[in-house]
Backbone as a ProteinNet text record, in pm:
[ID]
protein_1_A
[PRIMARY]
MPELPEVETIRRDLAVEITNQPISALKIFSPKTAKNSAAFFKKSLLGASFSRLGRRGKLLIFSINQPKLISPRQTRSVHKTNPALFLLIHLKMTGQLIYVNHQKKIAGGHSLDAKAAKGTASFSKTVGGDLPNRQTRVMLEFKNGGQLFFNDLRRFGYLKIVSAQELEKIISTNYGPEPLTVDFSLNNFRLALAERKLKIKALLLNQKIIAGLGNIYVDESLFAARINPERLAKSLTPLEIKKLWQVIGQIIKKAVFQRGTTFSNYVDSRGRSGNFSRFLKVYGRGGEACPTCGAPLKKKKVAGRGTHYCAYCQK
[TERTIARY]
11417	11398.4	11239.4	11288	11134	10981.9	10891.8	10741.1	10705.2	10593.7	10540	10517.5	10440.3	10385.1	10586	10671.3	10825	10843.4	10827.3	10868.5	10798.7	10671.6	10590.4	10650.2	10702.1	10721.7	10840.1	10948.1	11022	11029.4	10926.9	10916.3	10816.8	10749.2	10738.5	10780.2	10847.8	11008.1	11071.5	11126.9	11242.9	11179.7	11011.3	10970.1	11002.3	10985.8	10956.4	11106	11205.4	11352.9	11402.2	11387.2	11428.1	11381.2	11221.6	11148.3	11179	11188.4	11243.6	11390.2	11449.9	11580.2	11690.7	11726.4	11860.6	11909.8	12026.2	12116.7	12245.7	12305.9	12445.6	12546.8	12585.4	12669	12600.1	12682.5	12673.1	12857.7	12833.9	12900.3	12877.7	12942.5	12893.4	12995	13005.6	13077.8	13097.3	13011.3	12996.2	12840.4	12956.6	12888.9	12789.7	12841.9	12727.6	12545.8	12535.6	12447.4	12387.9	12468.1	12329.5	12359.8	12252.7	12234	12250.9	12260.8	12289	12443.8	12477.4	12616	12630.6	12804.6	12796.3	12787.7	12795.6	12755.9	12627.3	12551.2	12359.4	12326.5	12424.1	12304.9	12364.7	12514.7	12510	12465.7	12414.6	12407.1	12217.6	12178.6	12028.2	11983	12057.9	12047.4	12096.5	12213.8	12324	12183.8	12190.1	12084.8	11920.1	11915.4	11751.2	11728	11600	11559.9	11428.4	11414.7	11276.8	11154.9	11091.3	10945.8	10825	10827.4	10761.1	10845.7	10824	10861.1	10720.8	10748.8	10627.9	10663.7	10593.5	10593.2	10471.8	10556	10459.1	10531.3	10473.8	10490.2	10579.3	10677.9	10853.1	10971.8	10895.3	10983.1	10971.1	11083.9	11039.1	11069.3	10995	10985.5	11012.1	11120.6	11116.6	11128.2	11041	11019.8	11110.2	11188.8	11320.1	11259.1	11278.2	11246.5	11423.2	11403.4	11528.3	11540.7	11602.3	11596.9	11558.2	11482.8	11475.1	11558.4	11603.5	11744.6	11742.6	11672.3	11644.2	11718.5	11785.6	11884.6	11842.4	11931.7	11952.2	11839.8	11855.7	11761.3	11638.4	11570.7	11434.8	11378.6	11258.8	11181.6	11105.7	11028.1	10942	10841.3	10778.2	10677.5	10730.5	10850.4	10913.1	10955.9	10889.5	10945	11046.4	11179	11234.3	11146.8	11132.3	11077.6	11137.9	11218.3	11277.4	11185.8	11232.7	11181.7	11146.3	11063.6	11036	11132.9	11210.1	11269.3	11217.8	11267.9	11246.8	11399	11355.7	11475.7	11397	11475.8	11388.1	11489.7	11425.3	11520.3	11500.7	11495.3	11547.9	11614.3	11538.9	11620.6	11652.1	11590.4	11589.2	11604.9	11723.2	11726.5	11820.7	11895.7	12011.3	12022.8	11943.6	11997	11911.2	11996.7	11972.6	11914.2	11831.8	11804.9	11905.8	11986.2	12037.5	12020.6	11958.9	11992.1	12023.6	12178	12202.7	12225	12168.3	12131.9	12224.1	12356.9	12431.5	12362.7	12296.1	12229.1	12125.7	12057.4	11949.8	11961.9	11948.1	12005.4	11868.7	11878.5	11723.4	11750.1	11729	11770.6	11663.7	11666.1	11570.1	11608	11575.1	11596.6	11668.6	11766.9	11822	11926.6	11906	11984.5	12117.5	12217.4	12359	12399.5	12266.2	12290.2	12181.3	12194	12053	11962.9	12048.1	12024.3	11884.1	11903.3	11808.3	11650.3	11613.6	11474.6	11455.6	11530.9	11500.1	11511	11575.7	11571.9	11743.2	11799.7	11925.1	12060.1	12032.9	12139.6	12192	12293.7	12365.9	12358	12311.4	12273.2	12411.5	12510.7	12697.8	12677	12627.7	12628.8	12514.2	12406.8	12291.5	12304.6	12428.1	12443.8	12579.6	12650.3	12784	12893.3	12885	13016.4	12988.9	13118.7	13080.9	13048.7	12971.7	12950.8	13012.1	13075	13036.4	13155.1	13067.2	13173.1	13144.3	13223.7	13253.1	13083.3	12950.3	12857	12791.1	12845.8	12801.4	12814.2	12700.2	12733.3	12726.7	12656	12578.2	12549.4	12593.8	12556.9	12523.6	12408.4	12369.5	12413.7	12408.2	12413.8	12376.7	12293.5	12145.7	12202.6	12174.6	12226.1	12211.2	12110.6	12079.5	12196.6	12292.9	12368.9	12334.5	12190.8	12186.8	12239.2	12257.4	12340.9	12247.8	12201.9	12111.2	12186.9	12264.9	12397.2	12234.3	12255.4	12235.5	12370.5	12308.3	12426	12353.7	12453.9	12399	12497	12512.8	12583.8	12614.5	12482.3	12516.2	12494.7	12483.1	12454.1	12388.6	12248.4	12140.2	12027.4	12055.9	11950.6	12017.2	11958.3	11997.1	11941.3	11982	11910.4	11959.8	11823.3	11805.7	11746.4	11765.3	11708.1	11593.6	11511.3	11400.1	11323.7	11294	11199.9	11087.1	10946.4	10834.5	10775.9	10784.1	10780.8	10841.9	10951.4	11009.9	10961	10916.2	10857.9	10703.3	10638.7	10500.8	10523.1	10604.5	10666.5	10671.6	10809.8	10816.3	10691.2	10650.3	10534.8	10432.2	10387.3	10308.4	10301.2	10453.6	10516.7	10519.2	10566.7	10634.3	10558.7	10417.8	10348.3	10228.8	10137.6	10010.6	9940.1	9838.1	9750.4	9810.8	9816.2	9873.6	9742.1	9741.9	9663	9648.4	9520.9	9520.3	9462.9	9445.5	9452.3	9315.8	9257.4	9155.7	9137.8	9245.2	9228.7	9267.8	9296.8	9255.6	9109.6	9062.7	8906.9	8876.6	8761.8	8752.7	8747.2	8658.3	8668.6	8781.8	8884.5	9038.3	9090.4	9049.3	9113.4	9104	8956.7	8861.7	8962.8	8980.5	9037.4	9150.6	9236.8	9413.1	9416.4	9286.7	9310.4	9247.8	9175.4	9094	9149.2	9139.4	9213.7	9367.7	9431.6	9533	9569.1	9711.9	9731.9	9877.2	9888	10014.9	9936.4	10055.8	10012.6	9989	9892.2	9857.1	9919.4	10036.2	10120.3	10246.9	10287.7	10368.1	10254.3	10120.4	10085	10052.1	10087.2	10039.9	10184	10288	10406.9	10427.9	10422.2	10424	10395	10518.2	10457.1	10387.4	10420.3	10320.7	10147.5	10185.6	10038.5	10012.6	10029.1	10013.6	10086.2	10142.8	10264.3	10275.4	10371.2	10434.9	10406.4	10330.8	10345.6	10468.5	10520.6	10635.2	10587.6	10694.7	10677	10578.2	10641.3	10541.5	10428.3	10374.8	10204.1	10139.1	10212.2	10147	10144.5	10160.8	10191.6	10062	10104.7	9977.9	9813.9	9862.7	9666	9647.6	9714.3	9693.3	9638.5	9704.8	9650.8	9470.5	9532.5	9407.9	9265.9	9308.4	9161.1	9172.2	9277.7	9258.7	9242.6	9369.6	9393.5	9500.7	9534.8	9667.6	9776.9	9881.1	9962	9963.3	9991.4	10002.4	9880.7	9738	9651.4	9704.6	9619.3	9632.1	9502.1	9568.8	9486.2	9332.9	9341.5	9233.3	9147.8	9176.2	9088.1	9005.2	9021	8945.5	8834.2	8725.3	8593.9	8532.1	8521.3	8481.3	8414.1	8378.1	8356	8577	8572.9	8750.1	8796.2	8808.2	8880	8811.2	8676.8	8640	8719.9	8716.6	8766	8914.2	9047.4	9149.3	9192.3	9096.9	9107.4	9082.9	8953	8966.3	9087	9150.6	9214.2	9376.1	9364.1	9521.1	9509.1	9399.2	9343.6	9386.8	9370.7	9319.8	9476.4	9548.2	9646.6	9792.4	9752	9858.9	9800.6	9700.9	9660.8	9733.1	9752	9775.4	9905.5	9971.6	10130	10175.1	10096.8	10114.3	10146.1	10013.6	9999.6	10056.7	10111.1	10247.2	10400.8	10445.4	10524.5	10607.1	10524.9	10608.3	10618.9	10684	10714.6	10868.3	10937.3	11006.7	11031.7	11195.6	11266.9	11426.4	11503.9	11669.2	11704	11682.9	11700.2	11633.5	11595.9	11489	11504.3	11464.1	11466.6	11412.6	11340.2	11243.9	11342.7	11271.6	11365.4	11373.9	11324.7	11395.9	11505.3	11524.9	11575.1	11541.2	11428.2	11345.3	11299.7	11295.8	11195.7	11078.5	11026	10819.6	10794.5	10669.8	10560.7	10454.3	10478.8	10404.1	10427.2	10546	10593.7	10498.7	10431.4	10335.8	10200.8	10176.2	10030	10053.1	10193.2	10203.5	10159.7	10063.4	10033.4	10051.3	10169.5	10225.4	10386	10382.2	10525.4	10645.5	10741.7	10849	10838.2	10701.6	10653.7	10664.7	10785.2	10729.7	10785.7	10670	10740.7	10640.7	10597.5	10521.9	10378.1	10264.8	10175.3	10080.1	9956.6	9926.8	9821.7	9778.6	9721.7	9548.3	9553.7	9337.2	9348.3	9416.2	9402.6	9524	9627.5	9742.8	9816.9	9755.9	9851.4	9998.9	10133.5	10236.4	10216.6	10297.3	10280.7	10379.5	10385.3	10399.5	10536.1	10667	10744.4	10791.8	10762.7	10845.1	10842.2	10903	10984.1	10865.9	10753.9	10647.8	10706.9	10673.1	10790.7	10860.5	10938.1	11087.5	11129.6	10994.8	11041.7	10981.5	11077.2	11029.4	10913.7	10790.7	10633.4	10621.6	10534.9	10449.3	10347.5	10246.3	10135.6	10093.8	9948.5	9901.5	9821.2	9888.8	9794.6	9700	9624.9	9503.5	9407.7	9424.9	9367	9351.7	9437.2	9471.4	9420.9	9360.4	9285.4	9308.6
14185.7	14209.7	14252	14328.6	14435.7	14324.6	14418.2	14297.6	14379.4	14351.9	14376.2	14519.3	14597.3	14740.3	14813.5	14735.3	14853	14841.5	14727.3	14672.1	14781.7	14826	14845.3	15009.6	15072.3	15162.9	15204.3	15098.4	15140.3	15151.9	15017.7	15073.9	15163.3	15247.1	15367.6	15459.8	15484.7	15570.5	15603.7	15424	15419.1	15464.5	15425.7	15427.7	15580.2	15708.2	15829.3	15843.9	15784.3	15818.7	15752	15661.4	15518.4	15509.9	15501.3	15489.7	15545.9	15440.3	15523.9	15594.8	15558.7	15626.7	15529.3	15531.9	15416.9	15411	15296.3	15212.2	15242.7	15320.5	15361.4	15245.6	15231.5	15118.9	15057.4	14923.3	14831.6	14778.5	14755	14682.7	14611.8	14463.6	14347.5	14372.7	14372.8	14356	14213	14098.9	14020.4	13953.4	13862.2	13723.6	13712.9	13594.9	13582.6	13581.6	13749.4	13837.6	13823.5	13872.3	13806.7	13717.1	13654.7	13534.1	13456.7	13582.1	13546.3	13555.5	13546.1	13563.4	13743.8	13775.1	13901.3	13914.3	13857.9	13898.4	13935.5	13862.4	13842.2	13928.2	13964.8	14084.1	14246.5	14208.1	14332.4	14326.5	14257.2	14228.2	14278	14276.4	14317.7	14460.6	14471.1	14603.1	14713.9	14712.7	14840.9	14873.9	15013.2	15071.6	15077.1	14969.3	14963.3	15052	15010	15103.8	15058.8	15049.7	15036.4	15033.4	15045.5	15092.2	15078.1	14981.8	14963.1	14893.8	14938	14869.5	14816.2	14701.2	14602.3	14533.5	14422.3	14391.9	14264.9	14187.5	14042.9	14017.1	14045.4	14008.3	14107.2	14060.3	14084.2	14059.2	14089.6	14057.8	14169.5	14235	14365.9	14283.3	14358.3	14298.9	14436.9	14460.6	14553	14528.3	14573.9	14504.9	14607.2	14510.7	14580.1	14664	14732.8	14807.4	14809.3	14728.4	14745.3	14770.4	14884.8	14910.9	14814.5	14827	14740.3	14794.9	14662.5	14642.3	14631.1	14713.9	14709.1	14733.1	14590.2	14579.6	14668.9	14709.4	14764.3	14675.3	14583.7	14453.2	14509.6	14501.3	14475.7	14605	14604	14747	14750.9	14881.4	14941.2	14848.6	14784.8	14683	14562.1	14529	14451.6	14505.9	14461.6	14509.3	14429.3	14428.5	14308.4	14327.2	14275.9	14250.6	14189.2	14227.9	14210.4	14092.1	14015.4	13899.4	14016.8	13994.8	14057.1	13989.2	14115.5	14053.4	14117.8	14057.1	14146.6	14095.6	14229.9	14224.4	14200.4	14096.4	14087.4	14095	14170.5	14183.9	14183	14050.5	14057.2	14110.2	14149.4	14207.8	14090	14010.9	13892.3	13963.7	13959.2	14025.5	14096.9	14175.5	14291.2	14342.3	14327.5	14355	14549.9	14626.6	14757.1	14813.7	14904.4	14957.2	15117.6	15123.8	15301.9	15382.3	15513.2	15579.5	15699	15757.6	15878	15946.5	16060.6	16173	16307.2	16319.8	16446.2	16491.1	16559.2	16579.6	16526.9	16440.6	16347.9	16219	16155.8	16038.8	15973.2	15846.4	15774.8	15677.9	15611.9	15449	15357.8	15237.5	15145	15017.6	14955.6	14812.8	14801.1	14768.6	14734.7	14848.1	14884.1	14992.2	14948.2	14996.7	14961.2	15038.2	15122.3	15207.2	15178.5	15186.4	15148	15294.1	15429.2	15488.6	15551.4	15467.7	15492	15480.5	15443	15406.3	15549.5	15623.5	15717.8	15873.7	15834.6	15921.8	15985.3	15972.1	16023.6	15959.9	15902.6	15847.1	15867.2	15913.4	16009.4	15879	15956.6	15895.2	15758.4	15830.2	15738.1	15647.5	15627.5	15488.1	15416.7	15478.9	15400.4	15284.6	15341.4	15289.3	15254.7	15209.1	15165.2	15241.4	15362.7	15449.7	15501.7	15545.7	15614.2	15529.2	15513.1	15425.9	15441.9	15307.1	15163.4	15187.5	15049.2	15025.7	14890.4	14802.3	14699.7	14636.2	14661.3	14627.8	14578	14672.6	14716.7	14576	14567.3	14391.5	14435.2	14559.1	14535.5	14735.9	14711.3	14965.8	14936.6	15023.7	15060.9	15226.3	15244.1	15422.5	15448.6	15568.8	15554.4	15710.8	15714	15807.3	15977.9	15987.5	16136.1	16151.2	16044	16071.4	16003.1	15950.1	15862.1	15751.1	15671.3	15574.3	15468	15361	15265.4	15159.9	15157.1	15093.1	14925.8	14809	14679.1	14668	14682.7	14683.7	14582.7	14419.3	14370.7	14297.9	14287.9	14309.8	14134.2	14043.1	13909.2	13835.2	13931.5	13803.2	13726.6	13758.9	13655.5	13710.5	13814.4	13908.3	13846.9	13885	13850.3	13972.2	13952.8	13974.9	13874.7	13890.5	13768.1	13823.6	13840.6	13855.6	13747.8	13734.8	13610.3	13653.7	13584.4	13572.7	13643.2	13655.7	13612.7	13478.4	13393	13255.2	13184.5	13250	13251.5	13289.8	13444.9	13534.1	13460.5	13430.5	13346.3	13186.3	13141.4	13011	13055.5	13166.8	13162.9	13223	13301.7	13378.2	13227.1	13138.1	13084.2	12988	12900.1	12806.1	12864.4	13010.9	13058	13152.3	13183.7	13329.6	13311.3	13298.8	13321.3	13468.4	13466.9	13563.4	13684.2	13808.6	13902.3	14032	14048.4	14157.1	14226	14309.5	14449.9	14352.1	14304.1	14235.5	14171.2	14117.5	14102.7	13918.4	13893.6	13733.2	13731.8	13792.7	13762.5	13763.8	13738.2	13702	13610.6	13627.7	13560.2	13409	13406.6	13253.2	13213.6	13253.9	13195.9	13166.6	13279.2	13294.8	13182.4	13112.9	13016	12915.9	12874.9	12780.9	12758.8	12858.8	12837	12759.7	12790.6	12737.6	12630.6	12555.7	12481.2	12311.7	12260.4	12136.9	12080.6	12291.9	12256.7	12240.6	12135.1	12117	12196.2	12308.7	12418.4	12492.9	12550.4	12612.2	12760.4	12859.2	12925.1	13043.3	13062.2	13190.1	13082.7	12940.3	12959.5	12941.9	12896.3	12919.8	13047	13197.1	13307.4	13398.4	13341.7	13303.1	13269.6	13207.7	13092.8	13138	13193.6	13284.7	13266.1	13084.9	12988.3	13028.5	13061.7	13035.4	13231.5	13252.2	13436.1	13493.4	13556.5	13648	13769.7	13840.9	13943.9	13992	13901.1	13871.8	13842.4	13917.8	13851.8	13867	13839.4	13836.1	13950.8	14064	14189.9	14170.5	14178.2	14186	14066.1	13999.2	13850.8	13825.5	13865.5	13931.3	14022	14104.8	14197.9	14135.2	14080.7	14071.8	13957.8	13867.4	13751	13836.2	13899.4	13998.2	14038.1	14124.9	14146.8	14100.6	13986.7	13884.2	13802.8	13832.2	13758.5	13593.1	13546.7	13418.4	13400.7	13245.1	13235.8	13168.7	13250.4	13219.3	13034.9	12953	12823.8	12693.5	12785.9	12712	12658.9	12544.1	12472.9	12573.2	12543.8	12667.8	12597.5	12477.5	12400.8	12432.3	12433.4	12484.5	12627.6	12684.2	12834.7	12850.2	12855.1	12873.9	13009.6	12946	13040.5	13201.2	13229.8	13368.9	13394.5	13344.3	13363.5	13400.4	13307.5	13312.2	13475.6	13504.8	13625.3	13727.8	13700.2	13818.7	13823.5	13749.6	13730.8	13792	13772	13816.2	13958.9	13993.3	14139.8	14219.8	14172.6	14252.1	14266.8	14177.5	14170.7	14258	14264.8	14354.1	14479	14519.4	14589.7	14671.7	14638.8	14655.3	14686.5	14585.8	14618.5	14771.5	14756.7	14893.9	15010.9	15000.2	15112.6	15132.6	15010.9	15011.5	15063.3	15033.5	15106.4	15264.4	15293.2	15449.1	15505.5	15448.7	15498.3	15471.3	15449.9	15385.6	15295.8	15195.4	15081.2	15087.2	15052.6	14999.5	15045.5	15135.3	15144.8	15020.3	14982.2	14965.5	14950.2	14931.3	14972.7	14909.3	14852.1	14787.7	14833.8	14965.2	14964.1	15123.1	15153.4	15286.5	15266.7	15405.5	15379.3	15401.2	15445.3	15441.3	15631.2	15682.3	15820.9	15829.9	15748.8	15755.9	15789.9	15787.9	15797.4	15696.9	15689.7	15595	15541.6	15453.6	15438.1	15457.9	15492.6	15542.1	15475.2	15310.9	15217.7	15232.5	15224.8	15161.8	15181.8	15372.8	15382	15310.9	15227.9	15156.6	15015.8	14959.5	14817.7	14812.5	14696.3	14633	14533	14476.4	14339.4	14315.9	14353.2	14353.2	14383.9	14340.5	14383.4	14433	14364.3	14418.9	14317.9	14249.7	14112.1	14133.7	14109	14171.5	14240.3	14345.8	14482.1	14400	14537.6	14515.3	14531	14412.6	14394.1	14556.4	14613	14710.2	14717.7	14564.7	14579.2	14485.6	14415.1	14344.6	14361.2	14425.2	14465.8	14364.1	14230.3	14124.1	14145.2	14120.5	14103.3	14010	14068	14026.3	13896.9	13812.8	13682.5	13648.3	13667.7	13642	13500.4	13384.3	13287.7	13248	13125.8	13093.8	12989	13062.7	12943	13019.4	12866.1	12852.8	12922.8	12859.1	12958.1	13090.8	13140.5	13294	13333.5	13474	13530.2	13585.9	13543.1	13546.6	13643.3	13736.4	13811.6	13814.4	13766.3	13806.4	13777.6	13787.2	13752.8	13671.1	13536.2	13468.3	13442.5	13619.1	13581.3	13675.7	13745.2	13758.5	13701.6	13622.2	13522.4	13402	13320.5	13178.3	13103.8
15005.6	14871.9	14823.4	14738	14736.8	14653.2	14636.5	14642.8	14536.6	14479.3	14427.9	14390.4	14553	14522.6	14515.8	14585	14572.7	14371	14299	14164.5	14114.7	14132.3	14050.2	14052.7	14181.9	14176.5	14080.1	14070.4	14007.1	13873.3	13802.8	13701.1	13656.9	13732.9	13667.3	13649.5	13745.1	13712.7	13637.9	13607	13521.6	13359.2	13373.3	13205.9	13175.2	13269.2	13228	13192.6	13234.8	13217.8	13082.8	13045.4	12942.6	12846.3	12795.5	12749.3	12609.7	12450.8	12370	12348.1	12469.9	12437.4	12349.2	12214.8	12202.7	12303	12259.9	12393.1	12279.4	12371.5	12227.7	12314.5	12435.7	12464.6	12572.4	12578.6	12694.9	12742	12899.9	12914.8	13054.4	13060.6	13114.2	13227.8	13321.9	13430.6	13517.1	13501.9	13577.9	13484.2	13371.6	13270.8	13366.3	13478.8	13560.8	13574.3	13594.8	13579.3	13450.4	13341.2	13177.4	13161	13155	13136.9	12982	12871.7	12754.9	12713.3	12620.7	12590.8	12574.9	12570	12619.3	12447.2	12349	12190	12152.3	12241.5	12160.1	12307	12368.1	12472.5	12329.4	12312	12246.3	12091.4	12087.2	11928.5	11948.5	12065.2	12092	12139.3	12215.7	12257.6	12188.7	12155.3	12092.4	11982.9	11989	11864.4	11903	11980.9	12027.6	12127.9	12138.6	12277.1	12364.6	12459.4	12513	12420.9	12385.3	12393	12487.5	12572.2	12687.4	12827.9	12950.9	13046.9	13078.1	13125.3	13161.4	13301.4	13311	13487.8	13495.8	13574.7	13594.7	13747.4	13837.7	13955.9	13992.3	14033	14077	13968	13831.7	13717.6	13651.4	13611.8	13514.3	13352.5	13310.8	13168.5	13040.7	12977.7	12882.6	12743	12690.6	12547.3	12442.2	12372.8	12355.4	12132.9	12106.8	11989.2	11914.8	11839.9	11731.4	11613	11579.9	11443.8	11305.1	11223.7	11092.3	11028.1	11001.9	10864.7	10746.3	10656	10502.7	10433.6	10338.4	10245.9	10174.1	10033.8	9945.9	9803.6	9772	9738.3	9773.2	9827.8	9916.7	9868.9	9803.1	9756.4	9877.3	9848.2	9935.6	9989.8	9914	9934	10067.5	10043.4	10113.5	10242.8	10343.5	10530.7	10554.2	10658.1	10723	10875.9	10951.2	11071.4	11163.2	11278.8	11371.9	11433.5	11517.1	11586.8	11736.5	11831.1	11939.8	12014.9	12114	12220.9	12367	12445.6	12568.5	12670.4	12728.5	12880.8	12999.6	13046.7	13152.4	13285.6	13368.5	13495	13641.8	13723.8	13826.5	13970.6	14026.1	14183	14253	14233.1	14361	14515.7	14570.4	14680.1	14731	14640.2	14661.4	14568.6	14430.7	14321.9	14345	14245	14239.8	14091.6	14067.5	13954.1	13920.1	13877.6	13933.7	13768.4	13807.5	13668.3	13661	13639.5	13631.6	13463.9	13488.6	13375.7	13401.9	13424.7	13467.1	13610.3	13648.7	13802.3	13855	13750.9	13791.3	13833.4	13941.4	14005.4	14048.3	14046.7	14067.8	14104	14241.9	14262.2	14273	14302.9	14305.6	14372.7	14494.7	14559.4	14634.8	14652.6	14773.2	14843.7	14941.5	14990.4	15081	15021.6	15085.4	15245.9	15278.5	15410.8	15474.2	15603.1	15677.3	15714.6	15723.5	15676.4	15593.1	15521	15396.7	15448	15528	15577.1	15671	15710.5	15782.2	15724.1	15595.5	15442.5	15467.1	15547.4	15545.4	15514.5	15442.4	15332.8	15230.1	15218.2	15095.5	14997.8	14837.5	14754.3	14714.4	14726.9	14710.5	14818.4	14913.1	15025.5	14989.2	14961.7	14926.7	14818.8	14726.7	14596.7	14605.7	14672	14723.1	14665.5	14636.2	14625.7	14457.8	14413.7	14277.8	14137.6	14078.4	13969	13854.1	13732.5	13781.6	13921	14061.2	14167.3	14137.4	14235.5	14287.3	14300.8	14295.3	14289.2	14158.1	14085.7	13946.7	13861.4	13776.1	13679.7	13589.6	13564.3	13407.4	13389.4	13310.8	13257	13126.8	13113.6	12999.5	12936.7	12847.4	12851.8	12755.6	12717.9	12653.5	12553.7	12467.9	12355.9	12392.3	12483.8	12578.6	12686.3	12705	12820.7	12939	12957.6	13053.9	13084.1	13191.9	13229.3	13316.7	13319.2	13387.4	13432.9	13586.1	13624.9	13716.9	13672	13765.1	13871.8	13993.7	14087.3	14221.6	14179.1	14285.3	14398.9	14500.3	14637.9	14614.2	14607.7	14611.9	14495.1	14348	14250.2	14247.2	14276.7	14313.3	14170.8	14089.4	14062.1	13907	13810.9	13690	13577.2	13444.5	13304.1	13247.8	13135.6	13045.3	12958.9	12806.2	12672	12631.6	12618	12588.6	12454.9	12398.9	12280.1	12327.4	12275.1	12346.8	12341.1	12239.1	12309.6	12448.2	12444.2	12587.3	12703.9	12672.7	12743.7	12825.3	12703.5	12732	12840	12795.8	12835.8	13003.7	13071.4	13162.7	13252.8	13217.1	13295	13302.5	13175.8	13202	13337.9	13350.8	13407.4	13542.6	13575.4	13685.1	13771.3	13678.4	13782.2	13736.8	13869.2	13893.5	13896	13845.9	13872	13964.5	13962.6	14051.4	14100	14193.2	14270.8	14171.1	14202.5	14100.1	13936.6	13889	13778.4	13760.8	13659.6	13635.5	13652.2	13658.8	13667.3	13868.8	13905.5	14022.6	14083.8	14066.1	14051	14192.9	14272.8	14390.4	14371.5	14195	14210	14181.1	14102.3	14097.5	14207.7	14306.3	14461.1	14512.8	14519.6	14555.3	14516.2	14370.1	14321.8	14353.9	14344.2	14416.3	14536.9	14621.6	14785.9	14812.4	14712.7	14715.2	14768	14854.2	14893.4	14916.8	14947	14943.2	15040.1	15037.4	15195.7	15236	15188.9	15227.6	15363.3	15387.3	15508.3	15431.2	15484.8	15371.7	15354	15470.9	15440.2	15340.1	15348.1	15247.5	15078.3	15050.4	14952	14916.5	14996.8	14905.8	14886.4	14945.4	14910.9	14750.5	14660	14588.9	14442.5	14411.6	14317.9	14176	14148.8	14063.5	14110.8	14179.4	14248.1	14254.8	14298.4	14294.4	14304.1	14191.3	14180.8	14290.6	14305.7	14366.5	14469	14577.7	14744.4	14773.8	14883.3	14953.6	15078.1	15197.1	15289.9	15428.6	15368.1	15395.4	15393.8	15246	15260.9	15275.8	15270.4	15290.6	15474.4	15559.6	15705.4	15726.5	15622.9	15663.1	15647.2	15550.9	15485.5	15569.1	15577.3	15692.8	15859.6	15907.5	16022.1	15994	15842.3	15823.3	15804.5	15747.1	15782.2	15863.2	16032.7	16106.7	16062.3	15994.9	15983.5	16039.6	16081.1	16170.6	16017.1	16024	15907.6	15890.3	16008.4	16008.4	15973.5	15922.3	15910	15727.4	15777	15618.4	15502.8	15411.4	15289.1	15280.4	15266.2	15275.4	15377.6	15485.1	15605	15645.3	15551.6	15515	15537.5	15535.4	15551.3	15419.6	15337.2	15188.7	15253.2	15416.6	15430.3	15449.3	15496.5	15514.6	15414.5	15333.6	15168.9	15106.1	15108	15044	15100.7	15261.8	15331	15326.4	15283.3	15244	15114.8	15065.9	14897.6	14868.9	14950.6	14964.4	15014.8	15117.9	15184.9	15151.8	15057.2	14983.4	14857.8	14812.1	14705.2	14743.9	14903.5	14962.3	15011.9	15092	15098	14990	14900.5	14775	14691.6	14692.9	14633.1	14707.2	14832.1	14927.7	14896.4	14912.6	14919.6	14750	14666	14553.5	14546	14570.7	14641.9	14703.5	14801.5	14893.5	14874.9	14732.6	14663.2	14769.7	14788.7	14897.9	15029.3	15110.1	15215.5	15274.5	15372.6	15411.8	15515.5	15451.1	15571.3	15528.9	15575.7	15581.6	15481	15393.7	15248.8	15189.9	15166.9	15033.5	15001.7	14842.5	14864.5	14710.8	14708.3	14542.8	14470.1	14342.7	14158.1	14189.8	14328.3	14297.5	14369.8	14483.1	14610.1	14704.7	14679.6	14839.4	14864	15016.3	15087.1	15035.2	15071.2	15058.7	15200.5	15162.5	15293.3	15329.5	15296.3	15336	15509.7	15537	15688.7	15776.3	15793.6	15927.9	15924.1	15829.1	15796.6	15842.5	15841.5	15888.2	16075.7	16078.6	16155.9	16248.1	16107.5	16292.2	16200.4	16062.7	15993.4	16053.8	16156.1	16174.1	16331.3	16388.7	16511.3	16624.4	16591.1	16662.3	16869.5	16904	17060.1	17088.3	16978.9	17057.1	17047.5	17122.1	17149.8	16957	17018.9	16898.9	16909.5	16766.3	16745.4	16771.3	16799.7	16776.6	16944.5	17000.1	17147	17234.8	17190.4	17287	17315.7	17266.3	17332.5	17250.9	17292.6	17231	17097.2	16961.6	16886.3	16843.9	16802.9	16805.3	16729.2	16666.2	16536	16543.1	16463.6	16426.5	16273.7	16266.7	16114.3	16056.3	15965	15907.6	15771.3	15717.1	15545.8	15503	15641.2	15602.8	15640.2	15627.9	15664.4	15796.4	15838.4	15979.8	15962.1	16022.4	16043.5	16180.4	16151.1	16239.3	16227.6	16376.5	16357.5	16508.4	16528.7	16683.4	16693.6	16831	16804.6	16898.1	16935.4	16983.1	16855.2	16778.1	16669.2	16592.5	16512.1	16397.7	16442.9	16361.5	16445	16313.6
[MASK]
+++++++++++++++++++++++++++++++++++++++++++++++++++++++++++++++++++++++++++++++++++++++++++++++++++++++++++++++++++++++++++++++++++++++++++++++++++++++++++++++++++++++++++++++++++++++++++++++++++++++++++++++++++++++++++++++++++++++++++++++++++++++++++++++++++++++++++++++++++++++++++++++++++++++++++++++++++++++++++

């Protein structure tokens, strides 16, 4: 599953291609993926454009700019304003966003070819064949000839159009502060951990507490802070909390700069593998030597997720 750095890479690259491009056609191949009715989707998107591509955690938020419809009866002093709408896109485990415009092809999300990690996968194999294909759930066409495909092998991902009020409720109830933002302060981080009887690994994966962190960056952060993933959050000392807060910010910042992490099922939104893999210390390295002490790295399930750590360095 793409995490914050990978989704941020997708957001940045797609923003260059589709911002302010009018949508001329829409096809929904899987009603389950589009959480609104087909009629509402078409009414909201056809003729509209995306004025801004935003994100919260792993959730992509596309601001919909609908053309204003003014009836002949309205005077110049009267303006009809359309309510603000947003298209939410979540890739979940196997979602892909693929943009094609003539010879330009970019893709981001889950790759269908293990060779993608080595940079040798063909674009066609990465996205499951000629588009649209059997993985395609929704397709948008733009006036300039570009096409945006939402593919999803396991159908866990979704698209949903919401109002500003609905968006505010979704964010406030489902997403905590995320790294690299003002709200992710040391004081707020301390409060999030205070008296929590959760294992620190489980707490960091909880999107309602901290948005955007996933398995890769949680494992790497806990190793950098020398904290065992099975420790209870409330057992961390003030110095350990400060260290963990610092390394989370440092690792996420570096991962965003490197366009995410390379592994067998991720390709960034220009069809390129991420570059953070060479900086990974523990993730995916169970059984290998710890880069700090040389002891074999452990792999076990913690909070229901495969977890990589050093039993000697992380206490």
